[in-house]
C-alpha positions in Angstrom: -28.7 -26.8 5.1 -25.7 -24.5 4.7 -22.3 -25.5 6.1 -20.0 -22.6 7.0 -16.4 -22.0 7.8 -15.7 -19.3 10.3 -12.5 -17.2 10.6 -12.1 -15.1 13.8 -9.4 -12.5 14.0 -7.9 -12.4 17.5 -6.1 -9.0 17.5 -7.1 -7.0 20.6 -8.2 -10.3 22.1 -7.7 -8.8 25.6 -11.1 -7.1 25.0 -14.0 -9.5 24.5 -15.1 -7.9 21.2 -14.2 -10.6 18.7 -15.2 -13.4 21.2 -18.7 -11.7 21.4 -18.8 -11.4 17.6 -18.1 -15.1 17.4 -20.9 -15.8 19.8 -23.3 -13.7 17.7 -22.1 -15.6 14.6 -22.8 -18.9 16.2 -26.3 -17.7 17.4 -27.1 -16.6 13.9 -26.0 -19.9 12.4 -28.1 -21.8 14.9 -31.2 -19.6 14.2 -30.8 -20.3 10.4 -30.2 -24.0 10.9 -26.7 -23.7 9.4 -23.7 -25.6 10.6 -20.3 -24.1 11.4 -18.0 -27.0 10.4 -14.8 -25.4 11.5 -13.6 -22.2 13.1 -10.1 -20.9 12.6 -8.7 -18.3 14.9 -6.1 -16.0 13.3 -3.9 -13.4 14.9 -5.5 -10.5 13.1 -7.6 -9.4 10.1 -4.6 -9.3 7.9 -4.1 -13.0 8.4 -7.7 -13.9 7.6 -7.4 -14.4 3.8 -5.1 -17.5 4.1 -7.4 -19.2 6.6 -10.5 -18.3 4.5 -8.8 -19.8 1.5 -8.1 -23.1 3.3 -11.7 -23.3 4.3 -13.0 -22.3 0.9 -11.0 -25.2 -0.7 -13.0 -27.7 1.3 -15.8 -29.5 -0.4 -17.9 -29.6 2.7 -17.9 -25.8 3.1 -20.6 -23.8 1.3 -19.4 -20.3 2.5 -16.9 -18.7 4.8 -17.7 -15.9 7.2 -14.8 -13.7 8.5 -15.1 -11.6 11.7 -12.8 -9.2 13.4 -12.5 -5.7 14.7 -9.9 -3.2 13.6 -9.6 -0.4 16.2 -7.8 2.8 15.2 -4.5 3.7 16.7 -2.2 6.7 16.3 -1.3 6.0 12.6 -3.2 5.0 9.5 -2.2 1.4 10.0 -5.8 0.3 10.6 -6.8 1.5 7.1 -3.9 -0.4 5.5 -4.9 -3.6 7.4 -8.6 -3.2 6.5 -7.8 -2.6 2.8 -5.4 -5.6 2.6 -7.9 -7.9 4.4 -10.8 -6.9 2.2 -8.9 -7.2 -1.0 -7.4 -10.6 0.1 -10.8 -12.0 1.0 -12.4 -10.8 -2.2 -9.7 -12.6 -4.1 -10.3 -15.8 -2.2 -14.0 -15.7 -2.9 -13.5 -15.2 -6.6 -10.6 -17.6 -6.9 -12.4 -20.4 -5.1 -15.9 -19.6 -6.4 -17.1 -19.7 -2.7 -18.9 -16.9 -0.9 -16.5 -15.2 1.6 -18.3 -12.6 3.7 -16.5 -9.7 5.3 -17.5 -9.1 8.9 -14.4 -7.2 10.0 -15.5 -3.9 11.5 -13.4 -0.8 11.1 -11.1 0.9 10.3 -11.4 4.2 12.1 -13.2 2.7 15.1 -12.8 3.4 18.8 -13.3 0.6 21.3 -16.8 1.9 21.9 -17.5 1.8 18.2 -16.3 -1.7 18.0 -18.4 -2.8 20.9 -21.5 -1.3 19.3 -20.8 -3.4 16.2 -20.6 -6.7 17.9 -23.9 -7.8 16.3 -22.2 -7.7 12.9 -20.9 -11.1 13.8 -24.4 -12.4 13.3 -25.0 -10.3 10.2 -22.0 -11.7 8.4 -23.2 -15.2 9.0 -26.7 -14.3 7.7 -25.0 -12.8 4.6 -22.9 -15.9 4.0 -26.0 -18.2 4.3 -28.0 -16.0 2.0 -25.3 -15.9 -0.7 -24.6 -19.6 -0.5 -28.3 -20.4 -1.0 -28.7 -17.8 -3.8 -25.7 -19.2 -5.7 -26.4 -22.9 -5.1 -28.5 -23.3 -8.2 -26.5 -21.2 -10.6 
């Protein structure tokens, strides 16, 4: 059985997008008989690497799944945030030798695009489980 940590970005939380992504993540974990040991809500995707690092340090966590939605605005800020989050999460995964999967949708998304990608919350958990199992014996 795989034990996961889950990081959920809360930016744009007035919309139910990340809450529904979290529900999809929990459903996927249950379908795969995996346990989510702890969920850490963070203000936004930019804040996810620190929370992911804290989870990846734990001996009882096999992998960390990170979910969020970066919706475009009037500037390129969404791209800056997405790049920083992706790079930070990659560093956590490599530094901690723990799978950290990236389920932050965007940048360049409208609200409708983000809503269409809600199932990615489940996909990122599936990826975390698959990677943890694959790397377990290496």
